[in-house]
N, C-alpha and C positions, 0 to 999 in steps of 0.2 A: 304325451297323454297325459288329464293332468290330472291332480286328486288330490280332491277338500279334506279339508280334519273331518271331516262327516265318513270318510272311510278308514279313517281308522278303527284299532280293536280297542279296547276298553274295558277295565276289568277293576274290582275295588277290592279290598280287604282289610281287615281289623290290623290296628297296630297298637301297638301299647306305649307308654312310655321308657323311654331309653332303648326301643329299639333301632338296629341299623338298619337303612333302605342305603343297598348298589341299585346305581344304573347307570349302565355303562352301554357301550357300541360290542358291535360282534367280534374287535376287532381285539376285543381285552377276552373274553370267551372262548378261542379263536386260540390262542398263547398259551393263557394259564389254568391250568384244571381249577375245578372248586377249593382243593386245597389246601392252595396254591392262596390263593383268594386270604381265603380262611383262616390261611396263616397270618397276613399282615391281617388282617381285619384285630384281629387274638392280638394281637400288638397296641391296637388301640387302647389309652388309659385312663384319657379328658378328655372329654367332649366338647371343651372349648372349639374355636373356629380352626385356631394354629394346627393344632394337632386332627380334626377330621382332614384338615387341607393338602396335610407332611401323608398322612398318611395314603388320602389320595392318588396324592402326587406323588409317590414311591408304591405303587401299582400299576398308577399309567406309567410308569416310567421300565419297571421289570415284565411287562408287559410285551413295552417296546423295544427292549434287549432279547427278550425270545424270540420277538416277530419275526427276526435278522438273524435267528441261529440258525445253519445250514444242520448242526449236529444234533439238534435236541427235537424230539418227537413229541408235537405239543395235541392237542385236541383235537384242531384243525386233522391236523397227520395220522393222526390215531383214526380218525372216525373214515377220512380217506381209506388207508390202511384197512379196514374191516373191511370196507365195500368194493374189497376189489383191485387197489390202487395205490402203485409203488411209489408212497406221498414220506416222503422227510422233511423234519424242520418248520421252523416259525411261519405264521401267513402273515405274510407285510400289511399292517390295512391302519385305517384311520384307528385312534384310542381313544374313547373320551370318557369320565369317570365321572360321576355325580356323587357322593358319599352322602347320607342327611341323618339324620336321629333324631328320632320321633324325642319333642321338650312340649313342656307347656307354655302357654302363649300368657306374659307377663305384658302386662301396661305400663 
């Protein structure tokens, strides 16, 4: 089956100057709960390129480590347990993190 871009879901939302937008694959959300992601985002002090890049890298690396921890109760494992499955550990998967900050365009 071939999918075209027209088949994609789309949505829109209002943003304000300084808003942080985190876009990621399910490999992040299956391995890191929201509170852990927010802890990392709170460390973002500057909105310069290097700081944003380091924060995105830190989040992705942390998710990667957790994905291979057999004793960690990941969000994926928690959801599986809530649905009657005996699952523990992280969930190895692709992990991609894109971090953006809404800024003014200057020419």
